[in-house]
Structure formats: structure tokens, C-alpha cells
C-alpha positions as CSV (number, residue, x, y, z in Angstrom):
1,M,125.3,-19.0,118.1
2,D,125.9,-15.7,120.3
3,G,123.5,-13.1,120.6
4,P,124.2,-10.0,119.5
5,V,126.3,-7.4,121.5
6,H,125.0,-4.4,122.8
7,A,127.0,-1.3,123.6
8,P,127.1,-0.4,126.4
9,P,124.5,3.0,127.6
10,R,126.2,6.2,126.7
11,P,126.2,8.3,129.5
12,A,123.3,11.4,129.2
13,P,124.6,15.0,127.7
14,R,123.1,16.4,131.3
15,F,124.9,14.1,133.5
16,Q,128.1,14.5,131.8
17,A,127.9,18.7,132.1
18,R,127.5,18.0,135.3
19,A,130.5,15.6,135.9
20,R,132.5,18.6,134.1
21,L,131.0,20.6,136.7
22,V,132.2,18.5,139.9
23,L,135.3,17.4,138.2
24,A,136.5,21.4,137.4
25,L,135.4,22.7,141.0
26,A,138.0,20.3,142.2
27,L,140.8,20.9,140.1
28,F,140.0,24.9,140.9
29,V,139.5,23.8,144.5
30,A,143.0,21.9,144.5
31,G,144.6,24.4,142.6
32,A,143.9,26.7,145.0
33,W,144.7,25.3,147.8
34,T,148.0,24.3,146.1
35,I,149.4,27.9,145.4
36,K,147.1,29.5,148.8
37,A,151.3,31.3,149.5
38,F,150.9,33.1,146.1
39,L,147.6,33.9,146.3
40,P,148.2,37.7,147.9
41,A,151.2,38.2,145.5
42,L,148.9,37.5,143.1
43,V,146.6,39.4,143.9
44,W,148.7,42.4,144.5
45,A,149.7,42.1,140.8
46,A,145.9,42.6,139.8
47,I,145.2,45.3,141.1
48,L,148.3,47.0,140.2
49,A,148.2,46.1,136.6
50,I,144.1,47.4,136.8
51,A,145.3,50.6,138.4
52,T,148.0,51.5,136.1
53,W,146.3,49.8,132.9
54,P,145.6,53.2,131.6
55,L,148.8,54.3,131.4
56,V,150.4,51.2,129.9
57,R,147.2,51.1,126.9
58,H,148.9,54.8,126.3
59,A,152.4,53.9,126.1
60,R,151.8,50.6,123.9
61,A,150.1,53.7,121.6
62,R,153.2,56.3,121.1
63,L,155.3,53.0,120.6
64,P,155.6,50.9,117.3
65,G,153.6,48.1,117.0
66,G,155.6,44.8,118.1
67,G,158.2,46.8,119.6
68,Y,156.6,46.0,123.4
69,N,156.0,42.7,124.3
70,I,159.1,42.6,126.3
71,L,160.2,45.8,127.0
72,L,157.4,47.7,128.3
73,P,156.3,45.1,130.7
74,L,159.7,45.3,131.7
75,V,159.7,49.3,132.4
76,F,156.5,49.6,134.4
77,T,157.1,46.7,136.0
78,L,160.7,48.1,137.5
79,V,158.7,52.1,137.8
80,V,156.6,50.2,140.6
81,A,159.4,47.8,142.1
82,L,161.2,51.3,142.5
83,C,157.7,53.0,143.5
84,V,157.4,50.8,146.2
85,L,161.2,50.3,147.5
86,V,162.4,53.5,147.5
87,P,160.3,55.5,150.0
88,L,160.9,52.0,152.1
89,A,164.5,52.7,151.5
90,V,163.9,56.6,152.6
91,A,162.3,55.4,155.6
92,A,164.5,52.6,156.5
93,I,167.7,54.7,156.6
94,Q,166.1,57.9,158.5
95,L,164.8,55.1,161.1
96,G,168.4,54.0,161.1
97,R,169.7,57.7,162.1
98,E,166.6,57.9,164.4
99,A,167.4,55.1,166.0
100,A,171.2,56.4,166.5
101,V,170.2,59.5,168.2
102,V,167.2,57.1,170.3
103,F,170.2,54.7,171.8
104,H,172.3,57.9,172.4
105,L,169.3,59.3,174.1
106,V,168.8,56.2,176.3
107,E,172.6,55.9,177.3
108,E,172.5,59.5,178.2
109,A,169.1,59.0,180.5
110,R,170.5,55.7,182.3
111,R,173.7,58.3,183.3
112,S,171.6,60.9,184.4
113,G,167.7,60.6,183.6
114,I,164.9,62.6,182.1
115,P,164.3,66.2,183.5
116,A,160.3,66.3,183.9
117,P,158.8,69.2,180.9
118,A,158.0,72.5,181.5
119,W,154.8,72.1,180.4
120,L,154.0,69.0,182.4
121,A,153.3,71.4,185.1
122,D,150.3,73.5,183.5
123,L,147.9,70.4,182.0
124,P,145.3,68.5,184.3
125,Y,146.4,67.6,186.9
126,G,149.9,68.2,186.3
127,A,151.4,68.1,189.7
128,G,151.2,65.1,190.7
129,A,152.4,63.7,187.2
130,T,155.3,65.9,187.4
131,A,156.2,64.7,191.2
132,W,155.5,60.6,189.6
133,W,158.0,61.7,186.7
134,T,161.0,63.5,189.4
135,A,160.3,60.0,191.4
136,N,160.5,57.7,188.6
137,L,162.6,59.3,186.0
138,A,164.6,62.3,186.3
139,D,166.6,59.5,188.8
140,P,168.8,57.5,187.0
141,E,168.1,54.6,189.5
142,G,164.7,55.1,189.3
143,Y,164.7,55.2,185.0
144,S,167.3,52.2,185.6
145,A,164.5,50.3,187.8
146,I,161.6,50.9,184.8
147,A,163.8,50.1,181.6
148,G,165.0,47.3,183.5
149,R,161.3,45.4,183.7
150,L,162.1,45.7,180.1
151,N,161.1,41.4,178.8
152,H,164.8,41.0,176.5
153,A,163.1,37.6,176.0
154,A,160.3,39.0,174.5
155,L,162.0,42.1,172.6
156,Y,164.5,38.7,171.2
157,G,161.3,37.3,169.8
158,F,159.8,40.5,168.4
159,T,162.9,40.8,166.2
160,R,162.8,36.9,165.4
161,E,159.1,37.2,164.4
162,L,159.7,40.7,162.4
163,G,162.9,39.5,160.2
164,G,161.1,36.4,159.1
165,Q,158.1,38.5,158.3
166,L,159.9,40.4,156.2
167,L,161.6,37.7,154.6
168,H,157.6,35.8,153.4
169,R,156.7,39.6,152.4
170,S,160.2,40.0,150.2
171,V,159.4,36.8,148.9
172,V,155.3,37.5,148.2
173,F,156.7,40.7,146.9
174,G,159.1,39.6,144.4
175,F,156.4,37.2,143.1
176,T,154.2,39.9,143.0
177,L,156.6,41.4,140.2
178,V,156.7,38.4,138.1
179,S,153.6,38.2,138.0
180,L,152.7,41.9,137.1
181,F,155.5,41.4,134.5
182,F,152.9,38.6,132.9
183,L,150.1,40.9,133.6
184,Y,152.0,43.5,132.0
185,R,152.3,41.6,128.4
186,D,149.7,39.8,127.7
187,G,147.1,42.0,130.1
188,D,144.7,42.0,127.0
189,R,144.5,38.1,126.0
190,V,143.4,38.0,129.8
191,G,141.3,40.2,130.0
192,A,139.2,38.9,127.0
193,Q,139.6,35.2,128.6
194,A,138.3,36.2,131.8
195,L,135.4,38.6,130.2
196,A,134.4,35.5,127.6
197,A,134.3,33.1,130.9
198,S,131.7,35.8,133.5
199,R,130.0,36.0,130.1
200,R,129.7,32.4,129.8
201,A,128.7,31.5,133.6
202,F,126.7,34.6,134.6
203,G,125.1,35.0,130.9
204,P,124.0,38.6,129.3
205,H,125.1,40.5,133.1
206,G,128.7,38.7,132.9
207,E,130.6,41.4,131.5
208,R,129.0,44.2,133.6
209,I,130.0,42.2,136.9
210,A,133.5,42.1,135.3
211,G,133.4,45.9,134.3
212,Q,132.3,46.8,137.4
213,I,134.8,44.8,139.5
214,V,137.4,46.3,137.4
215,A,135.8,49.4,137.6
216,S,135.9,49.5,141.2
217,V,139.5,48.5,141.6
218,K,140.7,51.0,139.4
219,G,138.1,53.5,141.2
220,T,139.4,52.6,144.6
221,V,143.0,53.0,144.2
222,D,142.6,56.7,142.8
223,G,140.1,57.9,145.8
224,L,143.2,55.6,148.2
225,V,146.3,56.0,146.6
226,L,146.0,59.8,145.1
227,V,143.7,60.8,147.9
228,G,146.6,59.4,149.9
229,L,149.2,61.0,148.5
230,G,147.4,64.5,148.1
231,V,147.0,64.4,151.6
232,G,150.5,63.8,152.5
233,A,151.7,66.3,150.5
234,V,149.5,69.1,151.4
235,I,150.3,68.0,155.3
236,G,153.4,67.9,155.0
237,V,154.2,71.5,154.1
238,A,152.1,72.4,156.5
239,Y,154.5,70.3,158.9
240,A,157.6,72.1,157.4
241,V,155.8,75.1,158.2
242,A,155.0,74.3,161.6
243,G,158.8,73.6,162.0
244,V,157.7,69.6,163.2
245,P,160.7,68.0,162.8
246,H,162.0,65.7,159.7
247,P,159.0,66.7,158.2
248,T,159.3,65.0,155.0
249,L,159.1,61.7,157.5
250,F,155.8,63.0,158.6
251,G,154.9,63.7,155.3
252,A,155.3,59.9,153.9
253,A,153.5,58.7,157.3
254,T,150.8,60.4,156.5
255,A,150.5,59.9,153.1
256,I,150.4,56.4,154.1
257,A,148.0,56.9,157.2
258,A,145.6,58.7,155.0
259,T,144.9,55.8,152.4
260,V,142.6,54.3,155.6
261,P,139.8,56.4,156.4
262,F,140.6,58.5,159.4
263,G,144.3,57.1,159.7
264,A,145.8,60.2,158.6
265,P,144.9,62.1,161.7
266,L,147.0,59.8,164.5
267,V,150.2,61.4,162.4
268,F,149.3,64.8,162.2
269,T,148.5,64.9,166.2
270,I,151.4,63.6,167.6
271,A,153.3,65.4,165.4
272,A,151.1,68.3,167.1
273,L,151.7,66.9,170.4
274,L,155.4,67.0,169.5
275,L,155.4,70.7,168.7
276,L,154.1,71.4,172.0
277,A,156.2,69.5,173.9
278,E,158.8,72.0,172.5
279,G,156.7,75.0,173.6
280,S,154.8,75.8,169.9
281,T,151.4,75.8,171.2
282,A,150.0,78.3,168.9
283,A,151.7,76.2,166.2
284,A,150.6,72.8,167.8
285,A,147.1,74.5,167.7
286,A,147.3,75.8,163.9
287,L,148.6,72.4,162.4
288,L,145.3,69.9,164.3
289,A,142.9,72.4,163.3
290,F,144.5,72.6,159.1
291,G,145.3,68.8,159.3
292,V,141.8,68.5,160.2
293,A,140.0,70.9,157.4
294,V,142.4,68.8,155.0
295,V,141.1,65.5,156.2
296,F,137.3,66.8,156.5
297,V,137.8,67.4,153.0
298,A,139.0,64.9,151.8
299,D,137.3,62.2,153.0
300,H,133.9,63.9,152.7
301,F,133.7,65.2,149.3
302,V,137.0,64.1,147.2
303,R,137.4,60.3,148.1
304,P,133.4,59.7,148.0
305,A,133.4,61.5,144.8
306,L,136.0,59.2,143.4
307,I,135.8,55.9,145.1
308,G,131.4,56.0,144.9
309,G,131.2,57.6,141.5
310,A,133.6,54.6,140.2
311,T,131.5,52.0,142.3
312,R,128.5,53.6,142.7
313,L,128.4,53.0,145.7
314,P,126.9,55.3,148.6
315,F,130.3,56.9,151.1
316,L,128.7,54.9,153.7
317,W,128.9,52.0,151.3
318,V,132.2,52.2,150.6
319,L,133.5,53.2,154.3
320,L,131.8,49.9,155.5
321,G,133.9,47.6,152.3
322,I,136.9,49.6,152.7
323,L,137.1,49.2,157.1
324,G,135.3,45.7,156.9
325,G,137.7,44.8,153.9
326,V,141.2,46.0,156.4
327,E,139.8,43.8,158.7
328,T,139.3,40.8,157.1
329,W,142.0,40.6,153.9
330,G,144.2,43.0,155.8
331,L,145.8,45.8,153.0
332,L,144.6,43.5,150.4
333,G,141.0,44.5,151.6
334,L,141.5,48.1,150.7
335,F,140.5,47.1,147.8
336,L,138.8,44.2,147.7
337,G,136.2,45.5,150.5
338,P,134.8,48.4,148.1
339,A,134.6,45.9,145.2
340,I,133.1,43.5,146.3
341,M,130.4,45.8,147.9
342,A,130.2,47.2,144.8
343,T,129.5,43.4,142.5
344,L,126.9,42.9,145.2
345,I,125.2,45.8,145.0
346,L,125.2,45.8,140.9
347,I,123.6,42.1,141.6
348,W,121.1,43.0,144.0
349,R,120.0,46.0,140.9
350,D,119.5,43.5,138.4
351,W,118.0,41.1,140.5
352,T,115.5,43.5,142.4
353,G,115.0,46.3,138.8
354,G,112.2,44.7,137.3
355,A,110.4,44.2,141.0
356,A,107.7,46.3,141.5
357,I,107.6,48.2,144.6
358,P,105.3,49.5,146.3
359,P,104.5,53.6,147.5
360,P,105.3,54.1,151.1
361,V,102.7,54.0,153.3
362,P,101.6,58.2,154.1
363,T,101.4,57.9,157.9
């Protein structure tokens, strides 16, 4: 007669929990690796959704209930797309016109050379610079010899690489818009799930961490984009008053460069040099002084108040987060860097908040 049949031992609940955790981590890594090419698009969509979510809520409150599941997300997505595509189209048209002018100048220089500007002799070592210019650029043969040294193969390779980058970024931008539409449509549910997951993973502090990340991203967008647009508009008026050629284009370039701290001075310095080349020394000096004053106020007062108030970070850590984020993550780092630094500082404060800190030793 056979003995009693024993059921196989059941795994311990702790072992099952660890096995589920390992499986979840493995699947998460596999999923992230699978969509790694589209992760920047998802992050951009999340940043845009967080930055514009107060406007979405305001629009929802003014529309009848249930009527915004498709129409409202579609409208906001199209508005975001136009805010990106319209300035790019205007810049492309303007650059196309300028390219035609540059091509005409190059052909004219091949035939008759480029005469030395009158202001060159007034600069330090201006006599030597004028002599070199006359020998190499004012003479058509000298100019043709310098122009002939250009590596046309390298220029062709750069053009191919630029075309590939434009195609790739167009695909990423399109996927960003698709992701943004679904975030606008299902943002409340996604936000609630993210809060629940953060609370379950990190305990009572999880909701604070998630809230800090959202507030940091929104504060960084306000401090970088809105302040950059303001700086571009104010200095753009100065471009028009000073007589800079194409003041609208220079103002747009200043607004884009001003999103990065200390980026705007590069643009208005170029504009001042153009005025100097035309002989408008006073206008160039006034533009340079005005641009420095505007950027100083924006970078030292307005931007720290917007970003630091939301992230609760000193300006030094905000600056390190922005610059380090740009170097590490590219353009995404403008917004990811301060959010990461603010979250780390929050965790540090929670960790050290209950510790007794000895008073400083008198010297």
C-alpha cells in the first residue's frame, strides 16, 4: 500500500515578494530598453503636460462635463505644435532669404574681393590686420585661394548628417505630440497612478517626492522659458531702436539662447559687433550695456525667484542643475537637472531633519 501523498512545499511569502520584485525590475529594464529610442519623446511630453496642465484644468472647468475627452486634448496638442513649428518656419524662411544674400556676396567676392572695413584700422594691431585683409581678402585671387581650401567632402558629410538629424528629430517630435495628446486626455488617471505608486514604493514621503518633481519641472519651465521669452522681447525692442538688421530674428534668437543662463549675451554681443562694423559705435555700446543689465536682472532676481521658489533650491544648485543637466542630458537637461537636484535636496532634508546638528564651534 502506498504511503500518504505529501503536497509540495509552498514558497514563503517573502520569497514570492522578492521574486515578483526581481521579475518587475527585469521587465522594467527590458521595456525601457525596447523603447529607448522614444524615451526622449515621452519625457518631453511629460514636461509639456506638466507645464501646461493648469491651463488644461482651467479650460476643463469652463467646458461642459464629458465634452473634452477628444476635442480639448486635440486643441491643446495642436497649440503646442504650432508654438514650436511656427517660429521654426519663420526662422527657416528668414534663413533662406539670408542664404541667398550670402550666396550673392560670395559670388561678388570671387569676382572683386572683399575690401577691408574702415573700422579695422582703428582696432589694436589694426595696421597689421588691414594689411593681411588687403593681401588675402581684398584681392580676388587671394580670396579664391582661401575659399578653395574648404573641404567640400566634409561639407557634404555635414549636410547628410544634418538631414539625418532633422529626420530623426521630426519623428521624435511627432511621437511627442501623440504622447502629449494621451497625457492631456488621461492626465488625471496617470497622475493618480503615479502618486499611488510613489506612495507605495517610498511610504509617506513618496507623495512629497512626486509633488516636488512636478513643482520643480513647472518652476523650471516658468523660470527658463517665460523668462527667456521676456528677455528676448525686451532686448528685441532694443535691437529695433539701435538699428540692428533683422531685429525680429535677433530677438527670437535671444529668447532661445536666454533659456540657458548666460546664453543671451552671445547673441546681443554679435548684434553689437554688427553695429560696430557699420560704424555705429555709440549704438553698439548702448545695446551691449542694456543687454547686460537685462540679463543681470533676469538671471539674478527673476529666474532664481521663479525656479528657486518652486524647487526650494539656492540659485547655485539651480545653476549647477541646469548646466550639468544640459551637459549630461542635452536639451532635456534644462528641465531634468533642477528637478533631480531638488528631489535629492528634499530626500537629504528628510533624512537629516531629525538629526541633532551640533552648534558651530567658536573660533
